[in-house]
KOLVEXTI-270007 format. One line per field, with one value per residue (C-alpha): residue number from 1; residue in three letters; chain; x, y, z. Coordinates in pm, whole numbers, plus 32768, in hexadecimal, padded with zeros to 4 digits. Last residue first. Layout:
<rs>
tilum [NUM_...];
rodo [Ala_...];
zapa [A_...];
east [X_...];
north [Y_...];
up [Z_...];
</rs>
This chain:
<rs>
tilum [610_609_608_607_606_605_604_603_602_601_600_599_598_597_596_595_594_593_592_591_590_589_588_587_586_585_584_583_582_581_580_579_578_577_576_575_574_573_572_571_570_569_568_567_566_565_564_563_562_561_560_559_558_557_556_555_554_553_552_551_550_549_548_547_546_545_544_543_542_541_540_539_538_537_536_535_534_533_532_531_530_529_528_527_526_525_524_523_522_521_520_519_518_517_516_515_514_513_512_511_510_509_508_507_506_505_504_503_502_501_500_499_498_497_496_495_494_493_492_491_490_489_488_487_486_485_484_483_482_481_480_479_478_477_476_475_474_473_472_471_470_469_468_467_466_465_464_463_462_461_460_459_458_457_456_455_454_453_452_451_450_449_448_447_446_445_444_443_442_441_440_439_438_437_436_435_434_433_432_431_430_429_428_427_426_425_424_423_422_421_420_419_418_417_416_415_414_413_412_411_410_409_408_407_406_405_404_403_402_401_400_399_398_397_396_395_394_393_392_391_390_389_388_387_386_385_384_383_382_381_380_379_378_377_376_375_374_373_372_371_370_369_368_367_366_365_364_363_362_361_360_359_358_357_356_355_354_353_352_351_350_349_348_347_346_345_344_343_342_341_340_339_338_337_336_335_334_333_332_331_330_329_328_327_326_325_324_323_322_321_320_319_318_317_316_315_314_313_312_311_310_309_308_307_306_305_304_303_302_301_300_299_298_297_296_295_294_293_292_291_290_289_288_287_286_285_284_283_282_281_280_279_278_277_276_275_274_273_272_271_270_269_268_267_266_265_264_263_262_261_260_259_258_257_256_255_254_253_252_251_250_249_248_247_246_245_244_243_242_241_240_239_238_237_236_235_234_233_232_231_230_229_228_227_226_225_224_223_222_221_220_219_218_217_216_215_214_213_212_211_210_209_208_207_206_205_204_203_202_201_200_199_198_197_196_195_194_193_192_191_190_189_188_187_186_185_184_183_182_181_180_179_178_177_176_175_174_173_172_171_170_169_168_167_166_165_164_163_162_161_160_159_158_157_156_155_154_153_152_151_150_149_148_147_146_145_144_143_142_141_140_139_138_137_136_135_134_133_132_131_130_129_128_127_126_125_124_123_122_121_120_119_118_117_116_115_114_113_112_111_110_109_108_107_106_105_104_103_102_101_100_99_98_97_96_95_94_93_92_91_90_89_88_87_86_85_84_83_82_81_80_79_78_77_76_75_74_73_72_71_70_69_68_67_66_65_64_63_62_61_60_59_58_57_56_55_54_53_52_51_50_49_48_47_46_45_44_43_42_41_40_39_38_37_36_35_34_33_32_31_30_29_28_27_26_25_24_23_22_21_20_19_18_17_16_15_14_13_12_11_10_9_8_7_6_5_4_3_2_1];
rodo [Unk_Unk_Unk_Unk_Unk_Unk_Unk_Unk_Unk_Unk_Unk_Unk_Unk_Unk_Unk_Unk_Unk_Unk_Unk_Unk_Unk_Unk_Unk_Unk_Unk_Unk_Unk_Unk_Unk_Unk_Unk_Unk_Unk_Unk_Unk_Unk_Unk_Unk_Unk_Unk_Unk_Unk_Unk_Unk_Unk_Unk_Unk_Unk_Unk_Unk_Unk_Unk_Unk_Unk_Unk_Unk_Unk_Unk_Unk_Unk_Unk_Unk_Unk_Unk_Unk_Unk_Unk_Unk_Unk_Unk_Unk_Unk_Unk_Unk_Unk_Unk_Unk_Unk_Unk_Unk_Unk_Unk_Unk_Unk_Unk_Unk_Unk_Unk_Unk_Unk_Unk_Unk_Unk_Unk_Unk_Unk_Unk_Unk_Unk_Unk_Unk_Unk_Unk_Unk_Unk_Unk_Unk_Unk_Unk_Unk_Unk_Unk_Unk_Unk_Unk_Unk_Unk_Unk_Unk_Unk_Unk_Unk_Unk_Unk_Unk_Unk_Unk_Unk_Unk_Unk_Unk_Unk_Unk_Unk_Unk_Unk_Unk_Unk_Unk_Unk_Unk_Unk_Unk_Unk_Unk_Unk_Unk_Unk_Unk_Unk_Unk_Unk_Unk_Unk_Unk_Unk_Unk_Unk_Unk_Unk_Unk_Unk_Unk_Unk_Unk_Unk_Unk_Unk_Unk_Unk_Unk_Unk_Unk_Unk_Unk_Unk_Unk_Unk_Unk_Unk_Unk_Unk_Unk_Unk_Unk_Unk_Unk_Unk_Unk_Unk_Unk_Unk_Unk_Unk_Unk_Unk_Unk_Unk_Unk_Unk_Unk_Unk_Unk_Unk_Unk_Unk_Unk_Unk_Unk_Unk_Unk_Unk_Unk_Unk_Unk_Unk_Unk_Unk_Unk_Unk_Unk_Unk_Unk_Unk_Unk_Unk_Unk_Unk_Unk_Unk_Unk_Unk_Unk_Unk_Unk_Unk_Unk_Unk_Unk_Unk_Unk_Unk_Unk_Unk_Unk_Unk_Unk_Unk_Unk_Unk_Unk_Unk_Unk_Unk_Unk_Unk_Unk_Unk_Unk_Unk_Unk_Unk_Unk_Unk_Unk_Unk_Unk_Unk_Unk_Unk_Unk_Unk_Unk_Unk_Unk_Unk_Unk_Unk_Unk_Unk_Unk_Unk_Unk_Unk_Unk_Unk_Unk_Unk_Unk_Unk_Unk_Unk_Unk_Unk_Unk_Unk_Unk_Unk_Unk_Unk_Unk_Unk_Unk_Unk_Unk_Unk_Unk_Unk_Unk_Unk_Unk_Unk_Unk_Unk_Unk_Unk_Unk_Unk_Unk_Unk_Unk_Unk_Unk_Unk_Unk_Unk_Unk_Unk_Unk_Unk_Unk_Unk_Unk_Unk_Unk_Unk_Unk_Unk_Unk_Unk_Unk_Unk_Unk_Unk_Unk_Unk_Unk_Unk_Unk_Unk_Unk_Unk_Unk_Unk_Unk_Unk_Unk_Unk_Unk_Unk_Unk_Unk_Unk_Unk_Unk_Unk_Unk_Unk_Unk_Unk_Unk_Unk_Unk_Unk_Unk_Unk_Unk_Unk_Unk_Unk_Unk_Unk_Unk_Unk_Unk_Unk_Unk_Unk_Unk_Unk_Unk_Unk_Unk_Unk_Unk_Unk_Unk_Unk_Unk_Unk_Unk_Unk_Unk_Unk_Unk_Unk_Unk_Unk_Unk_Unk_Unk_Unk_Unk_Unk_Unk_Unk_Unk_Unk_Unk_Unk_Unk_Unk_Unk_Unk_Unk_Unk_Unk_Unk_Unk_Unk_Unk_Unk_Unk_Unk_Unk_Unk_Unk_Unk_Unk_Unk_Unk_Unk_Unk_Unk_Unk_Unk_Unk_Unk_Unk_Unk_Unk_Unk_Unk_Unk_Unk_Unk_Unk_Unk_Unk_Unk_Unk_Unk_Unk_Unk_Unk_Unk_Unk_Unk_Unk_Unk_Unk_Unk_Unk_Unk_Unk_Unk_Unk_Unk_Unk_Unk_Unk_Unk_Unk_Unk_Unk_Unk_Unk_Unk_Unk_Unk_Unk_Unk_Unk_Unk_Unk_Unk_Unk_Unk_Unk_Unk_Unk_Unk_Unk_Unk_Unk_Unk_Unk_Unk_Unk_Unk_Unk_Unk_Unk_Unk_Unk_Unk_Unk_Unk_Unk_Unk_Unk_Unk_Unk_Unk_Unk_Unk_Unk_Unk_Unk_Unk_Unk_Unk_Unk_Unk_Unk_Unk_Unk_Unk_Unk_Unk_Unk_Unk_Unk_Unk_Unk_Unk_Unk_Unk_Unk_Unk_Unk_Unk_Unk_Unk_Unk_Unk_Unk_Unk_Unk_Unk_Unk_Unk_Unk_Unk_Unk_Unk_Unk_Unk_Unk_Unk_Unk_Unk_Unk_Unk_Unk_Unk_Unk_Unk_Unk_Unk_Unk_Unk_Unk_Unk_Unk_Unk_Unk_Unk_Unk_Unk_Unk_Unk_Unk_Unk_Unk_Unk_Unk_Unk_Unk_Unk_Unk_Unk_Unk_Unk_Unk_Unk_Unk_Unk_Unk_Unk];
zapa [A_A_A_A_A_A_A_A_A_A_A_A_A_A_A_A_A_A_A_A_A_A_A_A_A_A_A_A_A_A_A_A_A_A_A_A_A_A_A_A_A_A_A_A_A_A_A_A_A_A_A_A_A_A_A_A_A_A_A_A_A_A_A_A_A_A_A_A_A_A_A_A_A_A_A_A_A_A_A_A_A_A_A_A_A_A_A_A_A_A_A_A_A_A_A_A_A_A_A_A_A_A_A_A_A_A_A_A_A_A_A_A_A_A_A_A_A_A_A_A_A_A_A_A_A_A_A_A_A_A_A_A_A_A_A_A_A_A_A_A_A_A_A_A_A_A_A_A_A_A_A_A_A_A_A_A_A_A_A_A_A_A_A_A_A_A_A_A_A_A_A_A_A_A_A_A_A_A_A_A_A_A_A_A_A_A_A_A_A_A_A_A_A_A_A_A_A_A_A_A_A_A_A_A_A_A_A_A_A_A_A_A_A_A_A_A_A_A_A_A_A_A_A_A_A_A_A_A_A_A_A_A_A_A_A_A_A_A_A_A_A_A_A_A_A_A_A_A_A_A_A_A_A_A_A_A_A_A_A_A_A_A_A_A_A_A_A_A_A_A_A_A_A_A_A_A_A_A_A_A_A_A_A_A_A_A_A_A_A_A_A_A_A_A_A_A_A_A_A_A_A_A_A_A_A_A_A_A_A_A_A_A_A_A_A_A_A_A_A_A_A_A_A_A_A_A_A_A_A_A_A_A_A_A_A_A_A_A_A_A_A_A_A_A_A_A_A_A_A_A_A_A_A_A_A_A_A_A_A_A_A_A_A_A_A_A_A_A_A_A_A_A_A_A_A_A_A_A_A_A_A_A_A_A_A_A_A_A_A_A_A_A_A_A_A_A_A_A_A_A_A_A_A_A_A_A_A_A_A_A_A_A_A_A_A_A_A_A_A_A_A_A_A_A_A_A_A_A_A_A_A_A_A_A_A_A_A_A_A_A_A_A_A_A_A_A_A_A_A_A_A_A_A_A_A_A_A_A_A_A_A_A_A_A_A_A_A_A_A_A_A_A_A_A_A_A_A_A_A_A_A_A_A_A_A_A_A_A_A_A_A_A_A_A_A_A_A_A_A_A_A_A_A_A_A_A_A_A_A_A_A_A_A_A_A_A_A_A_A_A_A_A_A_A_A_A_A_A_A_A_A_A_A_A_A_A_A_A_A_A_A_A_A_A_A_A_A_A_A_A_A_A_A_A_A_A_A_A_A_A_A_A_A_A_A_A_A_A_A_A_A_A_A_A_A_A_A_A_A_A_A_A_A_A_A_A_A_A_A_A_A_A_A_A_A_A_A_A_A_A_A_A_A_A_A_A_A_A_A_A];
east [6DDE_6D25_6D37_6BFE_6C50_6BFE_6D64_6D88_6DBF_6ED9_6F8E_6F8D_7003_7123_7185_71BF_70FA_71DF_71A0_7176_713A_7290_7309_7200_71F4_7240_7172_71F4_70B0_70EA_705B_6FEA_702B_6F95_7005_7106_7099_6FBC_70F6_7126_70CA_70AE_701C_7037_6F34_6FAA_6F17_6F77_6FC7_6FBE_705D_711F_710F_6FFA_6F88_6E1D_6EA4_6F8E_6E79_6D90_6E7F_6E9F_6D20_6D11_6E03_6D36_6BFD_6CA8_6D0B_6B97_6B24_6C32_6BC0_6CCB_6D58_6EA0_6F68_6E86_6EAA_7026_6FFC_6F38_704A_715C_709D_7062_71D8_7250_7164_720C_7361_730A_7319_7437_750C_73C0_734C_7466_7490_75C9_755C_7430_72F7_720C_726D_727C_711D_7094_7150_70C2_6F51_6F3A_7073_7128_70A2_7189_71E0_726C_7363_7391_7466_745A_7534_7666_77AA_772E_76AD_77F4_78BC_77CD_785C_7751_7732_788F_7819_76FA_77D0_779A_76DE_76E4_75C2_75F6_74CA_7498_7348_72D2_7168_719A_72DE_7211_7168_72AF_735A_723B_7246_73BF_7371_7262_734F_7476_73A0_7437_7592_75C1_7555_75E0_752D_7607_758E_7626_75D1_74CA_7477_737E_72FC_71D6_70DD_714F_711D_6FC5_6F70_6FE7_6EFC_6DD8_6E29_6E27_6CC6_6C43_6ADE_6A3A_69E7_6AD5_6B5F_6AC9_6BD1_6B92_6ACD_6B31_6B00_6BEA_6D3C_6E6D_6F56_6E58_6D99_6E39_6DBC_6D86_6E35_6F96_701A_702F_6F86_707A_6FA2_6E45_6ED4_6F93_6E60_6D8D_6EAB_6E92_6FD5_6F90_6E98_6F77_70A1_6FE4_6F8C_70F2_715F_704D_70B3_7218_7326_7345_73BF_7510_75CD_75ED_7537_73E6_745C_731E_72D2_7230_7189_7136_703E_7044_6F57_6F87_6E4E_6EB9_6E77_6EB0_6EFF_6F12_6FE9_6F85_6F67_70C1_712E_727B_72C5_7379_744A_7447_72C7_7278_7209_7238_72C1_72B1_736C_7388_74A9_7479_75F4_75B9_7563_76BF_7771_7688_76C4_783A_786A_779D_7879_77DF_77BA_7796_76BE_76D4_75BD_75EF_7518_73BF_72B0_7301_7308_71EB_71B0_72C3_73CC_74A5_7501_7573_7549_7689_76BE_77C2_782D_78F0_7943_7A43_7A5F_7977_7977_78DA_77D3_76C6_7557_740F_7476_751A_763F_77B1_7882_7981_7AE0_7AA0_7B06_7AE6_79A6_79C4_7991_789E_776D_769E_752E_748F_7439_74AB_739C_728C_71AA_7234_71AD_7060_7071_70BD_6F6B_6EE2_7012_700B_7143_729C_727B_72E1_72D5_72D7_7342_72E9_7380_74C3_744A_73EF_74D7_74D1_7496_74B5_73F8_737C_733C_74A6_7523_7431_74CD_7628_75C4_758E_7701_7793_775B_7869_77EF_7834_76C9_7693_77A5_76F8_75B6_7667_771C_75D8_752E_7654_7650_74DD_7539_7566_7604_775A_7775_7837_7704_765B_7577_7418_73E9_730B_7224_7262_717B_7176_7139_70DF_7108_70B4_6F68_6E96_6DE0_6EFC_6F38_6F19_6FCC_6FA2_7052_718D_726A_714B_6FF5_6EF5_6EC0_6D7F_6D33_6C47_6CCD_6E28_6E5E_6F7B_708D_7107_7254_730B_73A9_74E9_7565_742E_73C6_7524_750D_73C9_746A_758C_7494_73C0_74DC_7549_75FC_7703_767B_7609_7767_7756_77E7_77FE_7760_7754_7615_762B_75C5_7611_756C_75CB_74DA_7576_74CA_7592_74DD_757E_75C6_773C_7745_7657_7644_752F_7557_7440_746A_75B8_76B7_764E_768C_77FA_7819_7774_7841_798C_7928_78EC_7A3B_7AEF_7A5F_7BAE_7C34_7C8E_7C91_7DE9_7DA8_7C26_7C21_7D39_7C73_7B3A_7BE7_7C7E_7B20_7A8B_7B97_7ABD_7BC1_7AF9_7AE4_7C58_7C6D_7B5A_7C1E_7D5F_7CAC_7BF8_7D39_7DE6_7CD8_7CC1_7E3C_7E4C_7F6A_8066_811C_824E_8386_84BE_8608_86AC_881B_88E6_89F5_89E8_88D8_8781_86D0_85A8_8484_834D_8214_811E_819B_81D5_8349_834C_82AE_83B6_84CD_8437_843D_85AC_860E_8558_8614_8765_86DC_868D_8526_83F2_834F_831B_8476_8511_8463_84FB_864E_8635_85EB_84BB_845F_82FC_8293_8123_809A_7F8B_7F5C_802B_7F59_7F54_80D4_80E2_7FB2_805F_8188_80BB_7FD8_8105_818D_8039_804F_81AB_8122_7FFF];
north [7D25_7C8D_7D0F_7CF9_7C28_7CD5_7CCC_7B58_7A6D_79B6_7AEE_7B68_7A16_7A0A_7B70_7B00_7BA4_7C38_7C22_7D21_7CAF_7C92_7DDA_7EA5_7FE6_811C_820F_81AE_8102_801C_804E_7F1B_7EC5_7D6D_7D4E_7DE6_7D84_7EB5_7F94_806C_81C0_81DB_8321_83B0_849B_8597_862A_8793_889F_8849_896B_894D_89C0_8AA0_8A8E_8A40_895B_889B_8875_8809_86E9_8680_8675_859C_84AE_8499_8453_8345_82A0_82B9_8201_80F7_80AD_800B_815D_8142_819F_82CD_8352_8345_83F5_850A_8543_8546_863D_8731_8729_8762_8886_892F_88E3_8999_88B9_88C7_8792_86C9_8702_8697_852D_849A_8539_8457_84C9_8575_84C1_8371_83A1_83E8_82B4_81D8_824F_81B5_80FE_8188_82ED_83BC_851B_85E8_86F9_8868_88F4_8A5D_8B4C_8A77_8A71_895F_8881_88A6_8848_871C_8685_85AC_86BC_865F_84FF_8561_866F_87D3_88F9_8A45_8B2B_8C92_8D35_8EB2_8F23_906B_8FFB_8FA8_8EF9_8E00_8D79_8D51_8CA8_8BB6_8B78_8B3A_8A28_8988_897B_88E8_87E2_86B6_8755_8756_8852_8972_8ABD_8BD8_8D30_8E7A_8FA0_9096_9126_9030_90B8_8FC0_90E1_915D_9005_8FEB_914D_90E6_8FB7_908B_9186_906C_9021_8EFB_8E7A_8E12_8C9F_8C46_8AEC_8998_888F_87F5_86C3_8689_8512_84E1_84E5_84B0_8576_868F_879B_8762_881C_873D_869B_8715_8627_8731_8880_899B_8ACB_8A32_893D_8A5B_8B2F_8A1A_89E6_8B63_8BDC_8D45_8CF7_8BED_8CD7_8DF6_8D03_8CA4_8E12_8E62_8D37_8DAF_8CA2_8CB1_8E18_8D9F_8CE3_8B70_8A58_8AB4_8A5C_8A6C_8931_8921_87D7_8713_860F_848F_8375_838A_8376_827E_829A_817E_81AA_80AF_80E6_80E8_8264_82A4_8381_8425_846B_85A5_854B_85A5_85BA_845A_83E7_826D_81CD_8075_8084_8130_8229_838C_83C9_853B_84CE_842E_8570_8640_8558_8554_869F_8621_84E4_839F_8261_8130_801F_7EBE_7DC3_7C4C_7B1C_7BC1_7ABE_7AE1_79A4_7967_79E3_7904_797D_7848_78B5_7A0E_7AF1_7BBA_7D2B_7E0A_7F66_804F_81C6_8191_8013_7F20_7DCF_7C7C_7CFE_7BF7_7C0D_7B90_7BD7_7AF4_7BDF_7BEE_7D25_7D77_7CDD_7CBF_7B5C_7ABA_7B61_7BBA_7ABE_7AEA_7B2F_7C6F_7C98_7DD3_7EB9_7FEB_7FA2_7FD9_7EA6_7E6B_7FC6_7F55_7E14_7EF7_7FB0_7F73_8001_8001_8070_7FE0_7ED9_7D6B_7CC4_7B46_7A7A_791B_7846_77BA_77DC_78F3_79E9_7B36_7C8F_7DC5_7F0C_7F3F_80B3_8115_8057_810E_8257_81D4_8138_828C_82E6_841E_8385_8282_8117_804B_7FFB_7F9D_7E99_7E05_7DE7_7D3B_7C44_7BE7_7B9F_7AD3_7A0C_79CA_7907_7949_7818_783E_7827_795E_7A14_79D1_78A9_787A_770F_774D_7874_7942_7970_7AC5_7B08_7C60_7CE2_7E41_7E46_7E66_7D17_7C4B_7C4F_7B5E_7B04_7A1A_79AD_7A7C_7AAD_7B4F_7B48_7C6A_7DAD_7E66_7F9F_7EE7_7F7B_7FB7_7E5A_7E9D_7D9E_7CBE_7C2C_7D04_7C9D_7CFC_7D30_7DC6_7E88_7F15_7F83_8045_80DC_815D_81EE_8297_8340_82DF_8196_8182_8063_7FA1_7FAB_7FCD_812E_8270_81FF_834F_83A0_8413_82BA_81DB_8090_7F2D_7E09_7CB8_7B74_7A34_7917_77D3_76A8_76E6_785B_791F_7A9A_7B95_7D09_7DDF_7F5C_8000_7F72_8065_8183_8125_811A_826E_82FE_8288_82F2_8458_8451_83D1_84D1_856E_86D4_86C8_8554_854C_85EB_85E0_847A_841F_84C9_8413_82C3_8326_8377_8235_8154_8021_7F3C_7F0E_8088_80B2_7FB2_8069_81B0_8113_8088_81CE_828E_8199_81B5_832F_8361_829C_819E_81CE_8308_8359_83FA_8473_84DB_8627_8659_86EA_85DC_84F8_842F_8474_834B_82BE_826B_81B9_81A6_80B7_7F7B_7ED1_7EB1_801F_8076_7FA0_8052_81A6_814C_80DF_821D_82F9_8244_82B0_8412_8427_842A_850A_8479_85CE_8640_84FB_853D_869A_8617_850F_861D_8620_8639_85C6_84B2_8493_8336_83AC_851A_861F_8723_863B_863E_865E_8580_846B_847E_8480_8374_8299_82BD_8259_811C_80E1_80F0_8001];
up [822D_8108_7FA0_7EC6_7D93_7C4B_7BCC_7BF3_7D25_7C75_7C1F_7D89_7E00_7D04_7D69_7ECB_7FDC_80EA_825E_8379_84E4_8585_84F4_85B0_84F1_85C4_8692_87E2_8841_8718_85C2_84EF_8385_8349_81EC_80F2_7F92_7F76_7F78_80AA_814B_82BC_8347_84AB_853C_8641_878B_87CB_88D5_8A46_8AF6_8C34_8D9B_8D26_8E99_8E3B_8D22_8E03_8F07_8DF9_8D96_8EFD_8F1F_8DE7_8E7F_8FB5_8EED_8E31_8F78_8FE9_8EAC_8EE8_9052_9127_91A1_9250_9112_90DD_9242_921E_90CD_9179_927E_9178_90A3_91C3_9225_90C3_90A1_91CB_9137_8FF1_8EC6_8DC1_8E29_8E46_8CE0_8C02_8C79_8D23_8E73_8E6A_8F2D_8E33_8CEF_8DB1_8E3D_8CE6_8C65_8D75_8D47_8BE3_8B70_8A43_8A4F_8977_89EC_88CF_891A_8948_8A67_8AE4_8BA7_8B4E_8C23_8D11_8BF6_8B3C_8C68_8C92_8B50_8AA5_899B_8927_88C4_87EF_8747_87AA_871D_87CF_878F_880A_889F_88AA_8937_889F_885E_86EC_8753_8818_86E1_8628_8747_8765_85E4_8602_870D_8637_8506_85D3_8684_85D1_85D6_8755_885C_8928_8954_89DE_8A4C_89DE_8ACB_8A52_8BA1_8C37_8D85_8D88_8DA6_8C4A_8BB2_8C48_8BBE_8A67_8A70_8AD4_89BC_88C3_8931_89ED_89BC_8AFF_8AFE_8C20_8BEF_8C50_8C14_8AC0_8A40_88D7_88EB_8A09_8951_8A21_8AFE_8B29_8A67_891E_87E4_86B6_858C_853F_8435_8335_837C_83DE_83E0_8422_852A_85CF_85D5_867F_877D_87D2_886D_88D7_89E9_8A91_8A64_8B1F_8C36_8C5F_8C70_8D6C_8E45_8E63_8E69_8CE8_8D17_8D92_8EA5_8E67_8F20_8E8D_8D2E_8C6B_8B9E_8A40_89EB_88AF_890F_88C0_8885_8704_862C_8534_83C0_82C8_8159_803C_7F0A_7D99_7D88_7E12_7F36_7F7D_80EE_815B_8287_83FE_8430_84A2_8342_833D_81FC_815F_8016_7EC4_7EDF_7E65_7E1B_7E7D_7FE0_8012_7FB1_8090_81BB_81A1_825A_837C_83A3_832D_83F4_8326_83C5_834B_83B3_8376_8358_8341_83A0_8514_85D9_86CE_882D_88C3_87D7_8779_8615_8680_854D_84FE_853E_8499_84FF_841E_8446_8556_8591_862B_8579_85CA_86BB_870A_86AF_872F_8893_89A6_89F1_89EB_8A45_8940_8918_87A5_874B_889E_8909_8A7B_8B93_8CAE_8BDA_8BD6_8C3C_8BC0_8CE1_8C17_8B1D_8C26_8C45_8DA8_8E0A_8D8B_8E58_8F8E_8F5E_90BB_9164_92E4_939D_93EA_92D7_92D3_9179_917B_904F_8FED_8ED5_8F60_90C9_91C1_9107_91C2_912C_920F_91C6_905E_9071_90BA_8F8C_8EAF_8F0B_8ECC_8D7F_8CD4_8CF2_8D93_8EE7_8EA1_8E91_8FD0_901E_8EB5_8ECF_8FFD_8F3F_8E19_8F05_8FAD_8E5F_8DDF_8F28_8EED_8DAC_8C38_8B9C_8AF2_897B_8938_88AE_8A02_8A19_8AA6_8B25_8C40_8C64_8D92_8EC9_8F65_90D7_915A_92C7_932F_926E_93B3_93BC_9313_919B_907C_8F37_8E08_8CC1_8CFA_8BCF_8B1F_8BC6_8B98_8C52_8C09_8B3B_8A5D_8915_8996_8A1F_8B05_8B27_8C3C_8CAC_8BB2_8A5F_89AD_8849_8798_88C8_88EF_8787_87C9_88FF_8835_8737_883F_8900_8A57_8A55_8B62_8C3C_8B0E_8A75_88F9_88FF_8839_86F0_8644_8582_8417_83A8_827C_822C_81DA_820E_81C7_8151_813C_807B_80D8_7FF3_7FE6_802A_7F4E_7F4D_7F8B_7FC9_805E_8071_8034_7F3C_7E24_7F16_7F2A_7DB6_7D86_7EA8_7E15_7CB6_7D34_7DEC_7CC2_7BC7_7B91_7B99_7D0E_7D82_7E2C_7F86_7F8E_7F1D_800C_812A_80C3_80E1_823A_82B6_822F_82D6_831D_828D_8142_8136_8132_800C_7F59_7F7E_7EFB_7DCE_7D88_7D8E_7CA7_7BA3_7BBF_7B99_7A52_7A42_7926_799A_78D1_797D_78BA_7966_795B_790B_7A2A_7A20_78F4_785C_78F8_7992_78CE_79B6_7935_7A0D_7AB1_7A06_7B59_7B0A_7ABF_7C11_7CBF_7C03_7C56_7DBE_7DBB_7D03_7E07_7F10_7E80_7E42_7FB5_802E_804D_7F13_7E73_7EDE_7E56_7D05_7CDF_7D4D_7C33_7B38_7A50_78E1_7898_77B0_774F_7778_7872_7851_7916_79DC_7B10_7B24_7CA3_7CBC_7C01_7CE2_7E27_7D9D_7D48_7EAC_7F3B_7E5E_7EE9_8046_8002];
</rs>
């Protein structure tokens, strides 16, 4: 590969010279291009000649120039090198080479077109087996595959594909259902819970999942740093004790009638004792195992012994694109399964199917009550609530923005009762004046997905003399508590993975965006009410307590609920059983691909199934 890069450097230096056209050069000139001595330059040129890449005729006599003729086109070599880098998961390095040496060629465009052609479903035959692979790009970073560290929706989605929890939440019925545990029960005051494990469930490394693995997972959560989501959950689970190989006792310091819901949280995914031998990653019992996790490339492989039934898709390959690469990928208009989450423009095709999913999430704007500034004044926060109309945001920005949010999740449009008096611009200006705001610059931090919404907020506030600077951070950087502390506002999307539990996590966990910005007095009230909620055996009453907390947040303008979103999946009609997860992504374990032979045999007038 090194000599190929040397050839690229030479060919790029003489890009204006056509292939087969001799050019007069000096050996010292070539040595400078190759960053080596004249002696080493001669050796490299000889190797290139032997490979029929060029012809080099040394000058006769001292000071006479030599002749160099290029035989191998720059574009062909550049594409070959870029493809080799991509095959090793080095997308960023491939793009850098194309940018460095591809000026004046169509190499980069051809690279994206060829890459896009590999996206979607690919089928190959090995012996008598039909191997189906789903390949797709994403603008999301995969920050971690550790359940205790997973925070953003895409990471959590992948955790759910790789690992399993003791129980799961049936979103339609809003009840817990068995997963690794087939049954569970509690004592009279919900301070003792016993879970009974299924027998014969295997981790990806072949070992059986037992009560010891559950205990070890809970202990690990208890030692998770407070900056990680798993730390909060570890405090909720108490002490786990293995009563026998398949029975686990949870001992709690106080009543918790929704402990099974806590155990359905992705961070409570059960991990095996030994890491995966080929990747060194944590091992799970999920539908897929990780065979490759590199910067910009993650590969999942179906787990043949999955206890809930093997996935129909054999492999999933996820290519992570940098923000500056998105536009180039979009221009190639790939034909594949795509989910519109707002980061990437999604082409559509007339012969594709489309499925919409009302996402159980809210976009939220926090006010940093732990930092000095106008956001601590109730008049200022009220002014912003009146300025920032979710209905106007939807009308101005459109897209996947669906409806105004009045809480953490959608309740059929029911809003918190607000004053019916119409507010004028003068009223808003009076509130700003009473707050003591004097034009100081305020910082709103968010990540790329909310960039348009954040800039809209800044634009709306500017009309009233409020200066807000939008600071965009990567998904990973925005997890830095120092950024939270320095920001006057944070904007993010709150995704409800497990009803009731996720809301509690958002309000109590120091690893989430809300708690670090709440006023201490509000913290205390929330903690007290959550304690009552956990000790409440009635589900209806628990929902009422959560609603009371949301109304407290709204009365105090502790934060602003902004919007609910709709996600859209577009895919060829041959992709079947497309289902959204709670995280707003496609469940890889459910989808399957209809062979062309089956489609042809059924005829054009056949009505497609799921």
